[in-house]
All heavy atoms as an XYZ file, in Angstrom:
804
protein
N     -67.361     46.658    -24.629
C     -66.636     46.736    -25.888
C     -66.972     48.077    -26.548
O     -68.123     48.405    -26.759
C     -67.054     45.586    -26.802
C     -66.478     45.686    -28.184
S     -67.044     44.419    -29.348
C     -66.325     42.976    -28.622
N     -65.945     48.828    -26.883
C     -66.152     50.106    -27.565
C     -66.260     49.889    -29.066
O     -65.653     48.986    -29.625
C     -65.013     51.069    -27.266
C     -65.063     51.628    -25.864
C     -64.158     52.815    -25.752
C     -64.360     53.468    -24.395
N     -63.617     54.716    -24.307
N     -67.041     50.759    -29.686
C     -67.232     50.724    -31.132
C     -66.609     51.976    -31.736
O     -66.863     53.086    -31.267
C     -68.735     50.676    -31.474
O     -69.284     49.480    -30.929
C     -68.959     50.705    -32.975
N     -65.783     51.757    -32.775
C     -65.145     52.857    -33.485
C     -65.431     52.738    -34.967
O     -65.470     51.638    -35.517
C     -63.620     52.846    -33.274
C     -63.217     53.136    -31.872
C     -62.974     52.103    -30.975
C     -63.090     54.441    -31.422
C     -62.614     52.367    -29.664
C     -62.734     54.712    -30.117
C     -62.505     53.666    -29.243
O     -62.156     53.935    -27.951
N     -65.592     53.882    -35.603
C     -65.682     53.925    -37.056
C     -64.290     54.243    -37.580
O     -63.664     55.216    -37.149
C     -66.681     55.004    -37.523
O     -67.971     54.660    -37.026
C     -66.722     55.108    -39.033
N     -63.805     53.417    -38.477
C     -62.477     53.643    -39.034
C     -62.586     54.696    -40.137
O     -63.498     54.655    -40.956
C     -61.845     52.321    -39.527
C     -60.337     52.469    -39.706
C     -62.526     51.786    -40.757
C     -59.588     51.157    -39.776
N     -61.695     55.676    -40.102
C     -61.696     56.777    -41.058
C     -60.304     56.888    -41.672
O     -59.307     56.906    -40.948
C     -62.042     58.098    -40.376
S     -63.671     58.154    -39.613
N     -60.257     56.963    -42.979
C     -58.982     57.108    -43.652
C     -59.185     57.165    -45.154
O     -60.268     56.885    -45.662
N     -58.143     57.512    -45.834
C     -58.191     57.597    -47.287
C     -58.407     56.220    -47.894
O     -57.778     55.240    -47.483
C     -56.882     58.188    -47.810
O     -56.830     58.081    -49.220
N     -59.271     56.151    -48.892
C     -59.531     54.885    -49.571
C     -58.292     54.368    -50.309
O     -58.228     53.205    -50.651
C     -60.705     55.002    -50.539
C     -62.056     55.086    -49.858
S     -62.456     53.612    -48.914
C     -62.262     54.224    -47.260
N     -57.293     55.229    -50.481
C     -56.053     54.738    -51.092
C     -55.353     53.743    -50.165
O     -54.505     52.991    -50.591
C     -55.122     55.892    -51.474
C     -54.490     56.595    -50.305
C     -53.489     57.642    -50.702
N     -54.150     58.789    -51.277
C     -53.554     59.917    -51.572
N     -52.265     60.065    -51.371
N     -54.210     60.925    -52.079
N     -55.747     53.760    -48.875
C     -55.191     52.832    -47.893
C     -56.221     51.795    -47.447
O     -56.170     51.293    -46.332
C     -54.656     53.604    -46.689
C     -53.577     54.582    -47.072
C     -53.752     55.952    -46.920
C     -52.379     54.129    -47.609
C     -52.770     56.843    -47.281
C     -51.383     55.025    -47.978
C     -51.586     56.379    -47.816
O     -50.611     57.257    -48.189
N     -57.131     51.453    -48.340
C     -58.216     50.519    -48.035
C     -57.689     49.185    -47.520
O     -58.181     48.652    -46.514
C     -59.086     50.339    -49.291
C     -60.200     49.343    -49.151
C     -59.806     47.967    -49.624
O     -58.939     47.849    -50.512
O     -60.359     47.005    -49.075
N     -56.689     48.620    -48.153
C     -56.148     47.329    -47.716
C     -55.531     47.426    -46.333
O     -55.716     46.542    -45.493
C     -55.128     46.805    -48.726
C     -55.767     46.350    -50.013
C     -54.758     45.858    -51.023
C     -55.494     45.483    -52.301
N     -54.643     45.388    -53.437
N     -54.808     48.501    -46.078
C     -54.213     48.699    -44.762
C     -55.291     48.865    -43.706
O     -55.170     48.333    -42.593
C     -53.289     49.918    -44.765
C     -52.025     49.741    -45.581
C     -52.168     50.141    -47.046
O     -53.305     50.215    -47.549
O     -51.118     50.360    -47.683
N     -56.375     49.584    -44.043
C     -57.451     49.793    -43.079
C     -58.133     48.482    -42.716
O     -58.518     48.270    -41.565
C     -58.469     50.812    -43.597
C     -57.929     52.228    -43.568
S     -59.180     53.498    -43.816
C     -59.649     53.228    -45.504
N     -58.271     47.577    -43.673
C     -58.842     46.256    -43.369
C     -57.956     45.499    -42.386
O     -58.441     44.878    -41.448
C     -59.021     45.445    -44.645
C     -60.164     45.910    -45.503
C     -60.281     45.007    -46.734
N     -61.260     45.494    -47.653
C     -62.530     45.079    -47.661
N     -62.932     44.178    -46.813
N     -63.379     45.579    -48.534
N     -56.634     45.564    -42.586
C     -55.705     44.887    -41.684
C     -55.745     45.518    -40.294
O     -55.716     44.816    -39.277
C     -54.280     44.937    -42.245
C     -54.086     44.083    -43.473
C     -52.681     44.234    -44.027
C     -52.533     43.461    -45.326
N     -51.216     43.685    -45.945
N     -55.806     46.820    -40.250
C     -55.872     47.533    -38.969
C     -57.172     47.182    -38.248
O     -57.166     46.921    -37.039
C     -55.733     49.052    -39.195
C     -54.310     49.373    -39.659
C     -56.101     49.830    -37.930
C     -54.144     50.756    -40.251
N     -58.282     47.147    -38.980
C     -59.577     46.791    -38.383
C     -59.521     45.383    -37.800
O     -60.001     45.136    -36.687
C     -60.689     46.912    -39.412
N     -58.911     44.460    -38.532
C     -58.770     43.086    -38.042
C     -57.979     43.068    -36.734
O     -58.374     42.433    -35.756
C     -58.080     42.213    -39.095
C     -57.808     40.812    -38.596
C     -58.813     39.859    -38.585
C     -56.549     40.476    -38.113
C     -58.563     38.574    -38.096
C     -56.296     39.204    -37.632
C     -57.301     38.255    -37.626
O     -57.055     37.008    -37.135
N     -56.864     43.788    -36.704
C     -56.045     43.860    -35.492
C     -56.836     44.453    -34.329
O     -56.811     43.917    -33.211
C     -54.778     44.687    -35.748
C     -53.997     44.964    -34.499
C     -53.177     43.987    -33.943
C     -54.099     46.183    -33.865
C     -52.468     44.232    -32.776
C     -53.395     46.437    -32.699
C     -52.581     45.461    -32.147
N     -57.535     45.541    -34.578
C     -58.273     46.202    -33.499
C     -59.374     45.306    -32.927
O     -59.610     45.310    -31.718
C     -58.871     47.520    -33.995
C     -57.856     48.615    -34.342
C     -58.553     49.789    -35.012
C     -57.101     49.059    -33.093
N     -60.022     44.546    -33.791
C     -61.080     43.654    -33.313
C     -60.498     42.407    -32.638
O     -60.966     42.006    -31.569
C     -62.006     43.255    -34.455
C     -62.886     44.405    -34.899
C     -63.918     44.039    -35.931
O     -63.707     43.089    -36.718
O     -64.956     44.719    -35.960
N     -59.478     41.815    -33.247
C     -58.957     40.542    -32.722
C     -58.019     40.725    -31.534
O     -57.967     39.859    -30.657
C     -58.247     39.768    -33.837
O     -57.091     40.455    -34.269
N     -57.297     41.839    -31.478
C     -56.308     42.019    -30.421
C     -56.716     43.031    -29.347
O     -56.318     42.899    -28.200
C     -54.963     42.442    -31.021
C     -54.416     41.454    -32.032
C     -54.162     40.083    -31.438
O     -53.544     39.963    -30.389
N     -54.664     39.043    -32.095
N     -57.480     44.037    -29.741
C     -57.873     45.088    -28.790
C     -59.300     44.921    -28.277
O     -59.693     45.581    -27.329
C     -57.733     46.476    -29.436
C     -56.323     46.847    -29.819
C     -55.487     47.103    -28.598
C     -54.137     47.682    -28.973
N     -53.329     47.962    -27.802
N     -60.081     44.080    -28.948
C     -61.449     43.857    -28.519
C     -62.413     44.971    -28.888
O     -63.489     45.079    -28.303
N     -62.037     45.792    -29.862
C     -62.930     46.853    -30.323
C     -63.889     46.285    -31.364
O     -63.595     45.298    -32.036
C     -62.147     47.993    -30.989
C     -61.186     48.745    -30.102
C     -60.111     49.411    -30.666
C     -61.343     48.813    -28.734
C     -59.215     50.121    -29.884
C     -60.455     49.523    -27.940
C     -59.393     50.172    -28.518
O     -58.511     50.882    -27.746
N     -65.018     46.943    -31.506
C     -65.949     46.676    -32.596
C     -65.697     47.776    -33.627
O     -65.828     48.959    -33.308
C     -67.384     46.724    -32.081
C     -68.388     46.473    -33.165
O     -68.169     45.656    -34.050
N     -69.490     47.188    -33.113
N     -65.294     47.406    -34.841
C     -64.905     48.393    -35.851
C     -65.919     48.437    -36.982
O     -66.242     47.419    -37.590
C     -63.508     48.077    -36.429
C     -62.443     48.070    -35.324
C     -63.135     49.064    -37.530
C     -62.253     49.386    -34.607
N     -66.424     49.640    -37.253
C     -67.298     49.872    -38.392
C     -66.442     50.420    -39.520
O     -65.694     51.374    -39.332
C     -68.409     50.860    -38.027
C     -69.277     50.464    -36.832
C     -70.299     51.561    -36.539
C     -69.964     49.138    -37.068
N     -66.545     49.821    -40.688
C     -65.697     50.196    -41.818
C     -66.532     50.651    -43.002
O     -67.696     50.322    -43.114
C     -64.888     48.991    -42.300
C     -64.053     48.320    -41.273
C     -63.309     47.160    -41.884
O     -62.512     47.351    -42.779
N     -63.583     45.970    -41.410
N     -65.906     51.349    -43.887
C     -66.482     51.611    -45.210
C     -65.337     51.522    -46.206
O     -64.701     52.495    -46.549
C     -67.199     52.941    -45.282
S     -66.148     54.367    -45.301
N     -65.046     50.337    -46.628
C     -63.979     50.119    -47.597
C     -64.572     49.388    -48.790
O     -64.778     48.188    -48.749
C     -62.814     49.323    -46.988
O     -63.316     48.116    -46.426
C     -62.093     50.108    -45.911
N     -64.867     50.142    -49.816
C     -65.542     49.604    -50.991
C     -64.675     49.599    -52.238
O     -65.103     49.127    -53.274
C     -66.803     50.422    -51.301
C     -67.738     50.545    -50.132
C     -67.933     51.763    -49.501
C     -68.430     49.443    -49.662
C     -68.798     51.883    -48.434
C     -69.297     49.550    -48.587
C     -69.479     50.774    -47.981
O     -70.330     50.884    -46.926
N     -63.475     50.128    -52.163
C     -62.653     50.274    -53.363
C     -62.345     48.959    -54.061
O     -62.228     48.900    -55.269
C     -61.347     50.990    -53.038
C     -61.518     52.489    -52.954
O     -62.656     52.968    -53.099
O     -60.519     53.171    -52.744
N     -62.201     47.881    -53.299
C     -61.823     46.621    -53.923
C     -62.979     45.966    -54.685
O     -62.800     44.956    -55.335
C     -61.247     45.644    -52.895
C     -62.283     45.142    -51.921
O     -63.327     45.786    -51.757
O     -62.023     44.088    -51.308
N     -64.165     46.560    -54.614
C     -65.324     45.986    -55.301
C     -65.368     46.402    -56.764
O     -66.193     45.927    -57.522
C     -66.602     46.369    -54.567
C     -66.622     45.783    -53.161
S     -68.003     46.355    -52.175
C     -69.330     45.460    -52.950
N     -64.494     47.314    -57.158
C     -64.330     47.700    -58.554
C     -65.643     48.089    -59.238
O     -66.003     47.546    -60.270
C     -63.628     46.587    -59.332
C     -63.082     47.090    -60.665
O     -62.704     48.269    -60.743
O     -63.049     46.298    -61.621
N     -66.382     48.995    -58.611
C     -67.588     49.493    -59.246
C     -67.523     51.007    -59.328
O     -66.803     51.648    -58.577
C     -68.856     49.041    -58.509
C     -69.015     49.630    -57.126
C     -69.613     50.863    -56.943
C     -68.582     48.936    -56.018
C     -69.762     51.401    -55.676
C     -68.718     49.470    -54.741
C     -69.306     50.702    -54.574
N     -68.257     51.548    -60.245
C     -68.298     52.994    -60.428
C     -69.604     53.515    -59.836
O     -70.689     53.179    -60.314
C     -68.231     53.355    -61.918
C     -66.982     52.825    -62.613
C     -65.739     53.478    -62.087
C     -64.529     52.975    -62.833
N     -63.395     52.750    -62.027
N     -69.503     54.298    -58.787
C     -70.684     54.849    -58.123
C     -71.012     56.218    -58.699
O     -70.118     57.037    -58.909
C     -70.433     54.949    -56.629
N     -72.295     56.438    -58.933
C     -72.714     57.768    -59.375
C     -72.789     58.700    -58.168
O     -72.631     58.272    -57.021
C     -74.050     57.697    -60.121
C     -75.191     57.158    -59.276
O     -75.170     57.302    -58.046
O     -76.126     56.590    -59.874
N     -73.025     59.975    -58.401
C     -72.991     60.959    -57.321
C     -74.072     60.680    -56.269
O     -73.843     60.906    -55.077
C     -73.135     62.376    -57.871
O     -74.363     62.525    -58.547
N     -75.218     60.170    -56.667
C     -76.278     59.853    -55.718
C     -75.856     58.714    -54.793
O     -76.075     58.766    -53.578
C     -77.563     59.488    -56.468
C     -78.741     59.354    -55.540
O     -78.929     60.167    -54.636
N     -79.541     58.326    -55.759
N     -75.217     57.698    -55.348
C     -74.746     56.569    -54.546
C     -73.634     57.017    -53.603
O     -73.618     56.626    -52.423
C     -74.248     55.431    -55.463
O     -75.327     55.018    -56.300
C     -73.738     54.257    -54.655
N     -72.723     57.844    -54.085
C     -71.649     58.353    -53.239
C     -72.224     59.138    -52.063
O     -71.778     58.975    -50.924
C     -70.659     59.211    -54.059
C     -69.874     58.309    -55.015
C     -69.711     60.001    -53.151
C     -69.034     59.045    -56.025
N     -73.222     59.950    -52.329
C     -73.872     60.724    -51.259
C     -74.485     59.794    -50.217
O     -74.334     60.014    -49.012
C     -74.925     61.651    -51.848
C     -75.613     62.540    -50.832
C     -76.528     63.528    -51.527
C     -77.380     64.332    -50.620
N     -76.774     65.032    -49.549
N     -75.149     58.729    -50.651
C     -75.743     57.765    -49.720
C     -74.669     57.071    -48.879
O     -74.846     56.860    -47.678
C     -76.561     56.720    -50.477
C     -77.858     57.250    -51.012
C     -78.601     56.148    -51.765
C     -79.868     56.693    -52.383
N     -80.576     55.656    -53.158
N     -73.561     56.710    -49.507
C     -72.470     56.067    -48.777
C     -71.852     57.015    -47.748
O     -71.523     56.609    -46.630
C     -71.398     55.563    -49.747
C     -71.813     54.413    -50.659
C     -70.733     54.141    -51.705
C     -72.116     53.153    -49.865
N     -71.712     58.288    -48.119
C     -71.180     59.278    -47.181
C     -72.122     59.456    -45.995
O     -71.685     59.524    -44.842
C     -70.961     60.616    -47.884
C     -69.781     60.609    -48.830
C     -69.656     61.880    -49.657
O     -70.594     62.727    -49.640
O     -68.638     62.024    -50.340
N     -73.427     59.529    -46.273
C     -74.407     59.658    -45.192
C     -74.353     58.447    -44.263
O     -74.434     58.590    -43.039
C     -75.813     59.829    -45.770
C     -76.041     61.171    -46.420
C     -77.355     61.268    -47.186
O     -78.128     60.288    -47.230
O     -77.610     62.347    -47.748
N     -74.208     57.264    -44.834
C     -74.108     56.047    -44.023
C     -72.859     56.099    -43.146
O     -72.891     55.691    -41.973
C     -74.094     54.816    -44.921
N     -71.762     56.604    -43.698
C     -70.517     56.690    -42.934
C     -70.678     57.636    -41.741
O     -70.260     57.312    -40.617
C     -69.381     57.150    -43.846
C     -68.051     57.142    -43.183
N     -67.444     55.991    -42.731
C     -67.209     58.152    -42.875
C     -66.271     56.297    -42.190
N     -66.114     57.602    -42.259
N     -71.304     58.792    -41.959
C     -71.518     59.730    -40.856
C     -72.469     59.148    -39.815
O     -72.301     59.384    -38.612
C     -72.013     61.084    -41.382
C     -70.872     61.934    -41.887
C     -70.528     61.955    -43.230
C     -70.121     62.703    -41.011
C     -69.472     62.721    -43.694
C     -69.058     63.479    -41.459
C     -68.747     63.485    -42.806
O     -67.690     64.245    -43.253
N     -73.439     58.358    -40.248
C     -74.330     57.692    -39.298
C     -73.548     56.688    -38.458
O     -73.797     56.531    -37.265
C     -75.480     57.002    -40.039
C     -76.507     56.383    -39.114
C     -77.208     57.401    -38.222
O     -77.441     58.537    -38.606
N     -77.523     56.995    -37.015
N     -72.573     56.021    -39.066
C     -71.715     55.097    -38.306
C     -70.954     55.858    -37.224
O     -70.799     55.354    -36.107
C     -70.730     54.388    -39.240
C     -71.383     53.377    -40.152
C     -70.365     52.810    -41.138
C     -71.044     51.925    -42.160
N     -70.117     51.431    -43.171
N     -70.486     57.052    -37.544
C     -69.781     57.863    -36.549
C     -70.714     58.204    -35.397
O     -70.331     58.102    -34.223
C     -69.186     59.137    -37.191
C     -68.083     58.753    -38.192
C     -68.648     60.091    -36.122
C     -67.569     59.900    -39.034
N     -71.935     58.578    -35.701
C     -72.908     58.904    -34.658
C     -73.153     57.696    -33.744
O     -73.243     57.831    -32.522
C     -74.222     59.419    -35.282
C     -74.001     60.812    -35.876
C     -75.356     59.437    -34.253
C     -75.147     61.327    -36.723
N     -73.231     56.514    -34.323
C     -73.497     55.299    -33.557
C     -72.290     54.823    -32.749
O     -72.445     54.046    -31.812
C     -73.940     54.179    -34.500
C     -75.273     54.390    -35.210
C     -75.475     53.318    -36.273
C     -76.419     54.402    -34.211
N     -71.113     55.308    -33.108
C     -69.859     54.841    -32.497
C     -69.511     55.615    -31.235
O     -69.982     56.732    -31.015
C     -68.706     55.013    -33.486
O     -68.896     54.233    -34.626
N     -68.614     55.000    -30.447
C     -68.029     55.696    -29.302
C     -67.004     56.720    -29.771
O     -66.721     57.689    -29.078
C     -67.344     54.692    -28.369
C     -68.337     53.735    -27.741
O     -69.233     54.199    -27.013
O     -68.224     52.519    -27.999
N     -66.449     56.469    -30.958
C     -65.436     57.367    -31.483
C     -65.011     56.954    -32.870
O     -65.601     56.060    -33.475
N     -63.975     57.625    -33.359
C     -63.423     57.281    -34.667
C     -61.968     56.867    -34.487
O     -61.290     57.287    -33.555
C     -63.545     58.422    -35.700
C     -62.776     59.673    -35.273
C     -65.010     58.744    -35.964
C     -62.712     60.767    -36.335
N     -61.516     56.029    -35.407
C     -60.128     55.582    -35.435
C     -59.564     56.064    -36.759
O     -59.914     55.556    -37.822
C     -60.055     54.063    -35.317
C     -58.667     53.556    -35.052
C     -58.201     53.428    -33.749
C     -57.818     53.233    -36.089
C     -56.913     52.973    -33.498
C     -56.538     52.779    -35.843
C     -56.089     52.654    -34.550
O     -54.810     52.216    -34.304
N     -58.735     57.103    -36.694
C     -58.207     57.753    -37.888
C     -56.926     57.065    -38.328
O     -55.967     56.981    -37.566
C     -57.937     59.250    -37.619
C     -57.351     59.923    -38.859
C     -59.213     59.953    -37.171
N     -56.938     56.571    -39.553
C     -55.760     55.921    -40.126
C     -54.960     56.988    -40.870
O     -55.414     57.537    -41.869
C     -56.162     54.765    -41.062
C     -54.939     54.174    -41.734
C     -56.918     53.699    -40.280
N     -53.779     57.270    -40.338
C     -52.893     58.290    -40.873
C     -51.620     57.583    -41.330
O     -50.740     57.311    -40.534
C     -52.609     59.314    -39.770
C     -51.595     60.349    -40.172
O     -51.052     60.325    -41.268
N     -51.318     61.262    -39.282
N     -51.560     57.265    -42.596
C     -50.403     56.567    -43.145
C     -49.554     57.567    -43.922
O     -50.072     58.326    -44.743
C     -50.839     55.384    -44.034
C     -51.548     54.345    -43.159
C     -49.638     54.774    -44.766
C     -52.077     53.151    -43.886
N     -48.281     57.579    -43.628
C     -47.328     58.493    -44.275
C     -47.732     59.956    -44.108
O     -47.482     60.782    -44.985
C     -47.174     58.148    -45.759
C     -46.571     56.775    -45.985
O     -45.789     56.332    -45.121
O     -46.887     56.149    -47.012
N     -48.397     60.270    -42.992
C     -48.770     61.652    -42.700
C     -49.926     62.184    -43.518
O     -50.173     63.382    -43.522
N     -50.644     61.301    -44.208
C     -51.713     61.767    -45.087
C     -53.088     61.652    -44.421
O     -53.522     60.563    -44.054
C     -51.746     60.984    -46.403
C     -52.840     61.473    -47.317
C     -52.670     62.645    -48.038
C     -54.044     60.795    -47.424
C     -53.677     63.126    -48.858
C     -55.058     61.269    -48.234
C     -54.865     62.434    -48.952
O     -55.866     62.907    -49.752
N     -53.728     62.791    -44.264
C     -55.136     62.857    -43.854
C     -55.795     63.796    -44.852
O     -55.494     64.987    -44.885
C     -55.309     63.383    -42.423
C     -54.692     62.399    -41.433
C     -56.780     63.609    -42.111
C     -54.785     62.821    -39.991
N     -56.673     63.244    -45.682
C     -57.331     64.033    -46.724
C     -58.441     64.925    -46.188
O     -58.790     64.886    -45.010
N     -58.988     65.722    -47.085
C     -60.038     66.672    -46.707
C     -61.274     65.976    -46.148
O     -61.867     66.454    -45.178
C     -60.418     67.552    -47.904
C     -59.329     68.534    -48.310
C     -58.895     69.435    -47.161
O     -59.768     69.995    -46.456
O     -57.675     69.561    -46.964
N     -61.671     64.861    -46.726
C     -62.855     64.140    -46.227
C     -62.636     63.669    -44.798
O     -63.534     63.777    -43.949
C     -63.185     62.944    -47.120
O     -63.588     63.379    -48.386
N     -61.458     63.152    -44.527
C     -61.164     62.666    -43.177
C     -61.092     63.840    -42.199
O     -61.563     63.739    -41.063
C     -59.880     61.817    -43.154
C     -59.532     61.393    -41.728
C     -60.046     60.597    -44.042
N     -60.549     64.972    -42.632
C     -60.535     66.162    -41.773
C     -61.955     66.568    -41.413
O     -62.240     66.925    -40.260
C     -59.809     67.316    -42.466
C     -58.315     67.119    -42.556
C     -57.654     68.249    -43.318
C     -56.170     67.976    -43.508
N     -55.528     68.986    -44.352
N     -62.875     66.476    -42.368
C     -64.280     66.789    -42.098
C     -64.882     65.773    -41.123
O     -65.675     66.134    -40.248
C     -65.072     66.810    -43.403
C     -64.724     67.981    -44.296
C     -65.360     67.913    -45.674
O     -66.229     67.040    -45.912
O     -64.979     68.739    -46.525
N     -64.505     64.504    -41.268
C     -65.000     63.471    -40.356
C     -64.487     63.713    -38.940
O     -65.222     63.507    -37.965
C     -64.588     62.091    -40.864
C     -65.285     61.716    -42.151
C     -64.611     60.590    -42.918
O     -63.589     60.044    -42.440
O     -65.109     60.254    -44.009
N     -63.243     64.155    -38.814
C     -62.682     64.469    -37.495
C     -63.466     65.616    -36.864
O     -63.834     65.548    -35.679
C     -61.180     64.811    -37.607
C     -60.382     63.564    -38.005
C     -60.652     65.403    -36.299
C     -58.952     63.843    -38.422
N     -63.733     66.654    -37.624
C     -64.508     67.780    -37.100
C     -65.915     67.347    -36.703
O     -66.426     67.764    -35.663
C     -64.563     68.927    -38.121
C     -63.247     69.649    -38.288
C     -62.678     70.154    -36.964
O     -63.428     70.793    -36.185
O     -61.494     69.896    -36.698
N     -66.533     66.509    -37.507
C     -67.864     65.988    -37.209
C     -67.827     65.198    -35.895
O     -68.703     65.360    -35.032
C     -68.338     65.095    -38.359
C     -69.718     64.547    -38.194
C     -70.825     65.303    -38.538
C     -69.915     63.256    -37.710
C     -72.110     64.797    -38.395
C     -71.188     62.737    -37.563
C     -72.293     63.505    -37.906
N     -66.805     64.368    -35.733
C     -66.666     63.584    -34.504
C     -66.485     64.504    -33.297
O     -67.087     64.273    -32.233
C     -65.496     62.611    -34.626
N     -65.672     65.548    -33.439
C     -65.470     66.502    -32.345
C     -66.790     67.173    -31.974
O     -67.107     67.311    -30.792
C     -64.442     67.559    -32.738
C     -63.022     67.067    -32.758
C     -62.065     68.173    -33.190
C     -60.640     67.689    -33.253
N     -59.728     68.751    -33.753
N     -67.543     67.600    -32.995
C     -68.828     68.257    -32.748
C     -69.797     67.357    -31.998
O     -70.635     67.836    -31.236
C     -69.468     68.683    -34.077
C     -68.760     69.813    -34.768
C     -69.249     70.026    -36.198
O     -70.266     69.413    -36.598
O     -68.604     70.809    -36.916
N     -69.666     66.061    -32.214
C     -70.553     65.090    -31.566
C     -69.907     64.454    -30.333
O     -70.381     63.434    -29.832
C     -70.994     64.029    -32.579
C     -71.967     64.564    -33.571
N     -71.583     65.264    -34.689
C     -73.316     64.537    -33.583
C     -72.654     65.632    -35.358
N     -73.724     65.214    -34.710
N     -68.810     65.076    -29.862
C     -68.140     64.652    -28.623
C     -67.703     63.195    -28.653
O     -67.823     62.462    -27.672
C     -69.051     64.904    -27.413
C     -69.659     66.282    -27.352
C     -68.805     67.202    -26.542
C     -69.513     68.523    -26.266
N     -69.231     69.559    -27.194
N     -67.164     62.777    -29.784
C     -66.689     61.413    -29.952
C     -65.199     61.339    -29.654
O     -64.445     62.291    -29.913
C     -66.938     60.917    -31.384
C     -68.414     60.939    -31.806
C     -69.240     59.991    -30.976
C     -70.693     60.029    -31.398
N     -71.499     59.047    -30.680
N     -64.777     60.227    -29.126
C     -63.360     59.986    -28.894
C     -62.660     59.858    -30.251
O     -63.227     59.303    -31.190
C     -63.196     58.687    -28.092
C     -61.785     58.360    -27.737
C     -61.692     57.081    -26.889
O     -62.710     56.393    -26.678
O     -60.577     56.790    -26.457
N     -61.440     60.359    -30.332
C     -60.677     60.282    -31.578
C     -59.337     59.617    -31.284
O     -58.546     60.108    -30.486
C     -60.473     61.668    -32.212
C     -61.833     62.332    -32.482
C     -59.653     61.560    -33.496
C     -61.762     63.786    -32.872
N     -59.133     58.467    -31.931
C     -57.879     57.744    -31.817
C     -57.172     57.819    -33.162
O     -57.817     57.846    -34.208
C     -58.128     56.278    -31.458
C     -58.905     55.999    -30.170
C     -59.135     54.503    -30.013
C     -58.167     56.555    -28.965
N     -55.838     57.842    -33.136
C     -55.053     57.948    -34.361
C     -54.137     56.747    -34.513
O     -53.509     56.301    -33.560
C     -54.199     59.218    -34.362
C     -54.999     60.480    -34.519
C     -55.508     61.137    -33.412
C     -55.247     61.011    -35.777
C     -56.255     62.296    -33.556
C     -55.988     62.172    -35.926
C     -56.491     62.814    -34.809
O     -57.220     63.958    -34.954
N     -54.066     56.245    -35.729
C     -53.099     55.225    -36.103
C     -52.101     55.913    -37.037
O     -52.445     56.261    -38.158
C     -53.797     54.076    -36.845
C     -52.845     53.035    -37.346
N     -52.563     51.913    -36.609
C     -52.094     52.972    -38.463
C     -51.698     51.184    -37.284
N     -51.392     51.798    -38.400
N     -50.914     56.144    -36.550
C     -49.894     56.816    -37.362
C     -48.860     55.788    -37.795
O     -48.404     54.971    -37.013
C     -49.225     57.931    -36.571
S     -50.382     59.225    -36.089
N     -48.489     55.883    -39.053
C     -47.584     54.908    -39.619
C     -46.659     55.601    -40.588
O     -47.006     56.413    -41.334
C     -48.405     53.835    -40.311
C     -47.603     52.704    -40.874
O     -46.412     52.820    -41.097
N     -48.280     51.638    -41.135
């Protein structure tokens, strides 16, 4: 079973949860997520930094990343995650919608 870290804009958090469910239930992938927007909390800069570090650690632990590209939108953070994955020789899969 391959493990992928899902990467995408938090504006598509609900879609990413559905995609993660599909990938795990139908494709047999193990998906690592970071979707916290629905928790309705305000994170300070220190907490955001810790969450970002955790996300990059998930990429390191994964076989690759699964980039969620909805309506052609890939933000700057996701572009950085793609470059990080390339630098670490990770597989990159795209979900285009």
